[in-house]
N, C-alpha and C positions, 0 to 999 in steps of 0.2 A: 243613331242609337249605336253604331258599331264604334261609331269615333270616342262613344261616354267611354265605352266598357275599357277601352284599351287604356285610361288611367287609373289608378289603384289609389285610391285613399287611405293614405299609412301615414300616422305620425311620427316625426321627423327623426327622433331620437331613436325610433324602432328600424327605420330604415338604416342612418347612420350605423346605430349597433350593429345589424347585419350587412353592412354593406364594411362594416372596419373589419368585422370578425374573419369574414371571408379572405378579406385581404393579408389580416395577419397569420390565418393560416396559411396562405400561400407561400409569405414572407418568411415564415417560419420554417416550413417543410421543403419548400421547395427553390430556395435562394441561397440565406444568410448563414444556415449554421451547416454544420459536416454532418456525415454519415455516421456514426458510431461503428461501424463495421468497415467502411473503407475512407473515411475519414476523409470523405472529400466532398466537396459544395457540389449541385445540380451541373454548374459551369462548367467546373475542372473535370468531373466525369463525362460530361458531354465532349470537351476537347479530348481528352485522353481516348474515346471510343473514334471519335471520328478520325484522329491522326491513325490509330489501330487499323481501323475497318478500310482506311485508303491507303495500308500498306505503306505507312511513313513512321516507318519504324528505324530503330537503331542501327541497324545491318545494310539499310540503303540510303543514300545521298540524302542529304537535306532540301526543303522544298520550301516556296514561300510560303511566310507565314499568312499573306492574306488570302492563299487560297483554302488554306484548315480555317479562319475566321468565316471566312464565306459559307464554307462548308459547313460549321457547326451552324451558323447562324440559320441557313436556309433548311438544315433536315432536323435540327433536335432544339435549338435555344431563341425561340423568336424574340431575340432582344438586340440591342444596338449594339454596333461591331466594337465598340470601344472598350465595354463590357468584357464582351468576350476577349479580345487583345492583352487587355490588362491582366486579367485571369491566368492568361497564360503567358505573359511576360512574368509575372508574379513566381511562377513556377520553376522560373529559368533563372531565377536570381541566384544567387550562390550566397549573399549577405539575408535572404530571407529564406532561404528553405536549407531542411540540413541536406536532403536526400534529393536532388533535382529530378523533376520527373519529364522536364523539357530541356533539351538540348537545343542551342539558338546560337546560329551565326549573325554577327553584326551586334549594333548596339541596342544594349536590353537593359540601358538606364545606369544608374551607381547608385551607391551607397551617399552620395551627396545628393542624393532625390534629382539628379538632372533626370530629365524625360526620357523613353526610348525612340528608337527611329521608328517612324512610320512603319506598318505593316507589310508596305510594298518593299520594305528596303531591307527588311529582314529575312531569314531563313531558319527554320524549326525543323524537328523531329522528336519523336517519342527516344527517351532515354533509355537505359539498357534496363533502371530496374522499374522504370514506369510499365515495360512491357511483362514486368513480374506482376503487377497489379491485375492486367488484362491475361494472366496464363489460366488456360482451360474454359476461356468464356465460352468459343465454341462447343463446349461438351455438355450445354443444358444446365452451367452449373446456378445459374441465378436466373433470376425470373424477367420476362421482360416484359414490358410494357408499350403500347403504339405512342410514336411520337405526335405533335400538335396538330397533324394535319391528318392524321391516320394514314400515311405513305408509307411509315416505315417502323421499325422497333426499335426500342434501345432499352440496356438495360436499366435497371433501377439501383440495381448496386452494383462495386466490381468484386471479383472473384478476392482482390488483394490477398497475395500470399505473402506478404509482408504487410507488422502492424502500422500501418502510415498514418493514423489519426495521431500516436503516441510521437512516433519517431520527426513527422513533419510537422508537428500542430496546426493549431489554426486558429483566426481572429475573424470576427465578424458580429454586426449588427444587424438585428433583425427589430420586431416589432414586440416588447415586452422582456426580450430575452439579447444578454450580448454573450459571447463565448471569445475566451483567451487560453488555448492551451497551448505553453510552450514548446519546442522541438525536444527532440531525447537520440541518445544514440541508440542507434539501430541494432549494436550488440548487445547492450545492457537490456531493449526491451524486448529483444527475442530471448534473450535466458531467462527475463520474468515472464515471458508467457510460456515457456515449457514449464518454468517451475510451477506456475498455478494450474496448468492444464495436467500436469503430472501428482500433480499435490491437492486435489481441490479445497485440502483445509489449511493451506497454506496464509501466514499471516500478512500484515502490512510491512511488518519487523523483517522478516523473510524475504519478501520481495526489496526491501532496502537495500538489501544486503548487496544486491546484484543491481540493480537500478538505483543510482546517486543520485539523480535529479537533472534537470535540465540540462538539457546539452546545446546550445546556440550557435548558429550557426557563427556568428563573427566573436564567438570565444567568449574572453572577459572571466571574473569570478563571481560566482553566487555566492552571496551569505545568506546564511539562517534555515539551518538543519532544521528547527521547529515549523519554518513556514512551510518549507517542503511537506512536512512531512502530514501538518495538517489538510496540506490543498489534496494531497494522495487520497488522504481519507474522507475527507467531505465534499471536493472539487472546489474548495474554497481556501486561496492561502494570499499571505505576501512575504515575497524573498526581495533582497536587493542584489542588485545586479552591477557591478562597477568595472570599468576599464584596468584592464593590463598597463599598469604603470612601471617605470626605472630610473631612478637619477642617475645620470651620469656625471662624471667628473670631466670639466676640459681647463683648456691653459688657462694659467691666471686665476686659479682660486678660483673660476666661478664654475656651475652646475648647471645642467638642465633636465627638465623632466620629458621623458618620451614616452608616449603611448602609442601601444602596439595593435590594442585591440579594444575597442569601443564597446558599449553596452548593446544588444540586440533593437533593432528599430529605433536607433538613433542617426540622425542624416550627420554625418562627420561635419557636412558645412556648416552648420547652423553651431555645432558645436566650440568648432573655430571659432567662428564669427562674434559667439558669447563670451568665449575667454580674451579674445582680443576686446574686446568691450570692456571688460573689466578691469584690463591694464590701461585703456583709452580714458576710462573714468575715473581712472584711480581710486578704484573702489578696495583693488591689494596693492600696495607697493610692492617693487621687487621683481618684476614680470620684466625683462629687457624688449624680446618680441614671440610673437605666438607664429609661427608659422606649419603647414601644410607639406610634408615632405614625401607624402603618398605618391608609388610609382608601381611600375609593374611587379617590383618583390615583393609588395606587399604595404599594409598599411603604415604609416610612420607621422604624427603629430608631435612637434618639437616645441615647449615652452621653456623657454631661453630666459634664465634669471641673472638679474644682476647681484653684481661683487657682492658676498656678506650676505646674499638673502638667505631666508630660511626655506629650504627646500618642503622638507615637512609640512613646516605650516602651510606655505603655500599651495600644495599640494591637498592637504585637508580640503582649505577652504573652494577650492576649484571642485574635489568631487562633491562639495554641501551645497554649491550654489552654480554650478552647471551641470548639465545631462551627462557628465563623466561618472555621475553614480546615478541610476534610478531605482524606483521600487517597481516590480512586475507583480502585477495582482494576477492570480490564476483565476481564470471563472471557466471549471472545466463542463461547456453546457454542450449537449451533443442531442443529433435524432437518433432515438432509439425507442424500435416498436413503434415508429410514425410520431413521434412525441416529443418534445424537446424535454431533456433530462439534465439536471446537474450529476457528474458521475464522479467518483472516485477511482484511483488508479486502479481497483482489485474489479471494480465493474464496468470499467473500459478495457481492461485487458478479458477479462470475461465476456463482453459483447464479440470481442473479437474472436476468442475461441470457438463461441458458439458457431458463428458465421465461417469459419474455417472448417468445424464439421460438417457443416450441412454442404459447404462446397464442395469439400473431398467427398462425403458420402454419395450426393450428386452428380460426382466423377466418376466416382467408382462404379457408381450401378451405370453410367454410360459406356463405359470403356465393357464394362460386364455383358450387357446387351449385343454389343457391338461385337465383341469376341465369341459371344454364343452364336451370334447370327453366322458368322464367320466359319465357327467349327461345324455349323452344320451343313453348309454350302460345301466344304472341305471332305464332308463326309460323303455329300452325294458325288462328288467329281470322285472319288477313291473307287466309288462302286462303279460310277461310269467308265474308269480307265479299266476297270479287270474286266469289264463286257463291253469292250471298244466296238469290237467289229459290229455286233446285235444295234448298238446305238446307234452307228452312221447308218447300218442297215436302214434303222427305222425311220429315222430322218429325212433321210433318203426318198423313202416311200411315202413321206407326207407331203400336203401340198402348200403348206405356206407353216412360219415361226409358230402360229399357235396352234393349229393342227399338229406340229411335231411334239410341242410340250402337252398337249393331250395324248398323244401317242405315248410318250415319255413315262407321264404319270398313270396310264392306264397298264401298259404293259410291264413297267418295271418297280411300282409305287417309290417313285420319285415324289418328291411335295413339291409343290409351286416354285420356291426359292430354288431348289436344286436343278428343276429343270430348265428355268431362266436362267442360270449360270452354263448348264451344258449345252445349251442350244445357243447362246452367248460367247463360248468358248473361241477364239482365234484357231483356226487353222493351226498355225505354225507353230501353237503350244501344244500339238500334238507328236512334235519333233523331241520332246525330252519329256512330255507328262510321265514322268517316272512317279512310279506309286509310293518309293519311299520318300521323296521329298514332301509330296504330299502328307504320307504317316509323319511325318517328322511335324510340318508346320500343325499336325492336327494333335499331337503330343504337346506342341508348345503351347497352344491356346488350349488346352487342358489344364495344365500346368497353370496359365494365367488366371483362367476360371476358376481357379479352388483357390490362387493367391487373391483374388478381389472378391469373392464369395467370402474369405476367411476374415479379412477388412470387412465388408458388412456386417459378419455375427461377432465382431468383438470390440468394444470401445478402445483395449489399450491396444490391439494394432490400428487401429483411428489413429489415436494420440501419436503413435511409434511414426507414421507415416508424415503426418504433420509436422513432427520434430523434424524427423530427417529433412523437408523441403525447408523449413524454417533455418536450420544449422547451413546448407547449401548457400541459403542468400546472404547468413552471415558471413561466413567463408569468404562469398565474391564479394560483397558490400561493405561491411566493417570496415572504419578507420581508425584512425586513433581520438580521440576525447578533445576537445576542444575547449570547454569551459571548464572551471576549475571549480569546485565545490568547497566552501567554508563551513564550518558547522555554527560560527558566531558571527552576529552582525556587530561590526565595530563601530564604536561610538566616536564621531567626528569632533575632538573637541578642539576649538579654534581661538587663539590669543591672539585677538586683534591688533593687541598693542602692538605685536612682532611684524602686522601684516601692513601699517599704516606706517606712511613716510612722515616722523615729526617736523612739521614746518608750521613758523608762528605765523598767522595769519591775523586780518583785521574783518570782523563779522558785524556785518548792520541787520539792524531788525527795523522795521517800518512799521508806524501806526496801523498800516492797512493790512498789513500781515506779510511782505517781501522781506524774504533774506537771500543772503549772500556772502560767502568769504571772497576777500581778496588777497592777493600776496602784498606782503608788506612793499615789494617794489612797486606795485600800481599804485599802493596807497601814497607813499613817496611823490611819486611823479606828478601826483596830482596838487602838489603846493597848496594844500588845505581847502582845496576845493570841497562845496560838499558831496556826496557819493551819488550816482544818479538812482533816481527816483521817477514815477510816475507824478504829474502836475496835483498841486494840492492833498499830497503825502508827505509825512513828515518823519525825520527820525527818531524812532523810539528809544532806541541804544545801539552805541558803537563799542565794541569790544574787541582789546586786542587778544585772542586766543591760539591757542596751538591747535592742529588739528585731532591731535589726541585726544584733545577735553571734549565736553561735552555741554550744550547748549540749553538750557531750560526755556521754553516760553510758558506765561502763564495767560489765560485767557480769562473773561470777567464770569464766566460759567463755571469757574471754579476746577476747570481743568489745567492740565498740564504736558507739553508737547517736549519729549525728550530726543533729541536730534544731537547724535554723534559728529561734531565739526566735520569730519571726514567726509560727511553724508550731505553736508550745506555743498548747492552748486557752487563751483568756482569760477568765478565772474568780474569781470574789469573793475575797478572802483567807480568809472565815471559810468556803468551801465547797469540798467535796474535791473533787481535784483528779480528771484525766481517767486510765484507765492506761496507761501509755507504747504497750501494745502495740495502742491505736487509733491510734497514729500510724506507730508501724515494727513491724513482727511480731517478735516476741522468742520464744527455746523458754520451751515451758510451765517448765521444770526450771532453769533460766538465772534469775539474779538479782542487784541491782545494788550495786555495790559502790563507784563513786563518780563524783563529777560536777565537771566542769570546764566555767568559763566562757571563752571566749574569743573578741576580738573580731578579731584578725589570727592567723593562721597564720604567724607570721614563723619563720624561721632559727636566730635564735640561741638560742630556747626549746626544749628538749625535754624528753620525757615517760620518767618511770622508770618500769621496772614491775618490782615483785616476787612470785615466786610463793611457794604454799604450799612445794613440794619445792626451795624456795632459789635459782630462778633469778632473775639480775635482766638486765634490757634494757633502753638507753636508746636513742631514736628522734627525731629533729626533727621536731618540731611540725606543720612544713610539711606532712609527709606523710600527716599525717590528716584535710585537708581534701578533701574527698569531692565529687565530680560527682554520683553519682548515689547517692540514701541510703535508697531505699527498705525495705533490709533489714538486718539487721544486719552488719555489718564487721569483719574480723578486726584487734585490737591487737595482738595475739601470737599466737605460736604455739606450744601448750601441749602437753607428753607428755600419755599415757593416766592419766587421775589426778590430774592436774596443777591447780590451782585458781588467778587470781589471785586477790591479798592486796592488794595496794596499788598507787596510780596515783599519780605526784608530778612534778609540774610543777617546772622546774628549770632553771638555767643552764648546769649540768653544771660547778660549779666548788666545790661545796658537800661537805659530809662525808654519810656515809651509815650510818646505825646499825639492825639487823635484829636483832630479838628472835624465840627460839622457845620451843616449847611446852614441853621438857624446861628452861628457864630459862637459856641461853644465848644471851649478848650480843656481837655483831660490830662493833666500829668501822672501818670503812676510805674512803679518798677516794672520792667519785662520779666523779671522772676514770678511776677502773680500768677501768668499766665502760663500755666504748666504743662509740661510735656504729655504730646498724646500722638495717638497712631495718624496713620497716613489719612485714612476715610473718615475720621472724627470731624465733627464738626465743629469744634471748640467748645469757648465759653464768654460771657458775657463782657466785651469790653467797657464799655461804657453805654450808660442809660440813656436814650435819647428821647425826646420829645415826640409828638405824636404825627406829626407833618417831618420830621427831622432824618436828618442821613448823616453818615460818615463822609467828607469830600478827599481828606487826607490823613497822612499818617506818618510819621518816620520817628527813629529811636536816634539818641544821642548818650555820651557817657557824662559823668558829673564834672569831671574837669574842665567838658570843653565850653567855649561861647558858643552859645545858642543863639538865632534870630531868626526870625520867621518874616518872609512876604507875604501879606493876606491880600486876595484881591476880592471885591463884591462886583456882583453882578450889574451893579448903577455905575462901573467904572471905575469907581473907589480903589486904590492902593494905599497899604501900611506897612510899614515896619516895625517889628515887635520882637522884644528880648523874653526870652524863657524865664525871666526874674519879674514878670509882672504877674506868676502864676505861683499857684503854691502848689506845694506835691502833695498827691491825692493817692487814692487806692479805685482799684479796679472796679466797673460797675456803676459809678458815680456819675452824677450830669458833668460835671465839669464847672469851668467859670466862663461868663461872659468876655467874648474877645470885642465886641462891637456895642457903640452905645445903639440903645434901642428906639426906634422911631415910630411913630404912631403910624403915620403915614408915610409909603415906601420906604418900606424897612430897608435895610443893606442885607445883603445875604451873601455867604460864603460861598464862591467858586471855586477856589483853591486855596492853600496855604502851604506853602512851598518853605522847606530850611533852606537856609543861606549860608552857602560853605565859603565863601567869599565875596570880598566887595566888587569883584571885577566882575559878577556874573550879571547877565543880561537873562530877563524873562520875555517869549513872547506871549501878548495875549490877543486873541480872537474875538470877533464880533460875531452877533449874528447875522450880521451882510457879509461877512470874509474880511472886513478890515483888521489887518493886522498893525499892532504897536509894540513896539521893543521898550521895556524898562529898565532902566538901570539901574540895580540896586546901589550904588554909589550914591545918587540922585535921592536918597532920603535919608531921612534923621528916623530913630526911634519916637514911637508914640508910646502914650498910656492904653490900659486896656478901654477908654471909656470914650477915644476918639474914634471916627471913621474915615480916619484918611485922609488925603488927596485924589479928586478926580482927576483920571488921565485920557478920558475917552469922552466924547459927547454922544449919550446914548442916545439922544432925540435922534439924531442925527447917522448916527451907524448900527445905533442898534445894542441891545444891553451884551454884557461881555458872557462867552459860551466856555471857553479853553485857553487855559495858560500851560506853558513849560517852559522848561530852561533851554536856554538856547546853544546847540554844540559849542563849544571851545573851538 
């Protein structure tokens, strides 16, 4: 029976909800978030308290870190040693903390994110300013609670004689809450605290006359006074932090960018690596070398530029594309009254002021009690000295200490405490226990008691005591401000043309979507060989372009990919390209149908789109210039089931010929397709029969000789002239190009325009057989013939696809 009673039958969600709630409460209150009063997380507070209690202070020699860590784990913080040591290390790193709380000997890591030495090698002690956090902790100024095993007591909060939370900042993630409070300048924060304490009706504007904004240990420049103001008002806000940079002139007309301060919490090694990658990947031309010249004299990163490179443009590019400039988001959450709270500057200062008032009040009460106790005893000693012989006689006549005390109390009306002081008085003290010295001490004590009582009685006197102590801290520890505050966020304008080295390249695009650019040298060295490709793939387009041009790729789903040529992978002519999905994310089922090279997006030229269901659309080329192009953009709006068949670059004054699967050809003027917007679907180009669809389209001018090669699924090929057709108008059915057969009729697979008689077309059947068809072998036929057979479909399967063989 007892076995059954041990189990509770509870719903899972109730159990999980309860346990997660308890866990969250613990993480929020006891681990990840700082206290609004002393600005410390529990692990930090326990480290500082353990070091203080152990006498490991700034005026004593350094002590092994492992000893402190063991102490903290054993007495106060029952967690892993690494979590304790990591917290201790952070408090000693001068690029993370504005005022160091731990002094450390040995390797305590670096701004390059190098790991610190193990705790058995390093030595540590409390810093001078950390001792100020612990000032008067022995005077019952703060509450104590039992530690995890009830063997000792530990403080709930430290007295904190300076506003540590704002000075050193804090960062942490708990469940449901995170915090990011930046470090500030000690002097400014103390001035702000004093201002708000003396004048409780101080406004945020008043405070911001003394507190300019964050002051990061790594320096740098902060931009955006509005973000700072919003953060100080609400607890949340955004600022821009950028590195301190300057451009130096070198011999021979060269320049270099020198970085001497980097943004807070940026890993220097990663920053240098990223800048060097931009140089290596030729994302920005003009950088000769990136090197880290940091030494014991200070941080220094040098970006050496090539001759005649534009330093300002390159610097702006680096600021935008690396951690040379980052955004810092304030999220000032702290534990206030045992609850996590998003707090503005004034409420954080107020929380600190109230804590200080409580600490100083308790300390004064403690000192007052001590002074009163001593005063009482001194009064007893004065009386005892004045009747010293009687007192000695009484003591000698007593049987023991207890009896002596009782006799003194009875005979001379001393109190218990006074009698104790008299009987424990050592004989040598009687040599010079002059009544005047005791009377002086009594007068001093009375004066002290009077002062302390006055502090307790007056709020203003209490404030002046706190002020005096804060100013003493400021005088001893405040140093120069490191971070420069600028009011406006500077917009980074980048002229990419300045940054890209103009170079002529050969760009290839394959049917399966592999793209690359190759240098003309690599192309020439191939002696006319085909570019590297996967087996079964074929060339869709080969374009001679410049790195400053743009490649537009169109897909059958009506999208287009905008790719600046300099962003294409630079690969040798013989090697395979890289799939376009690595540059722009593309739908798996989508496929490329065309590629265009654009040097300038002018308004004279337009793009003509023809779709499978016979729609035609013409749009200005300039509308296809994109600012953001990390994903496919809409080129034409397609109806359900429609696909893009052809994209033609045109001036809009030519003739247009559309051919269909059932063998219709329609010729009309391109001007009939009026210009529309980029996201439009266009107008009806050809009126199709029910099962028909468009296979090809091309444009031509009236003064050209225009001929076509028509290929059917039965493997027949025929050559035709445009003169076989009459010019019609848009949205008509067109004229038949083949003779209609009752059984097994011919259907058009492709209708390609012949540009010269040396052209060769490649035709592929369903079985994968490829046949080359030379234009020069065919004579023109009329509309009523079905051409001549070139493929035996019974053996090789019907014809599937045709394309022009690259020359």
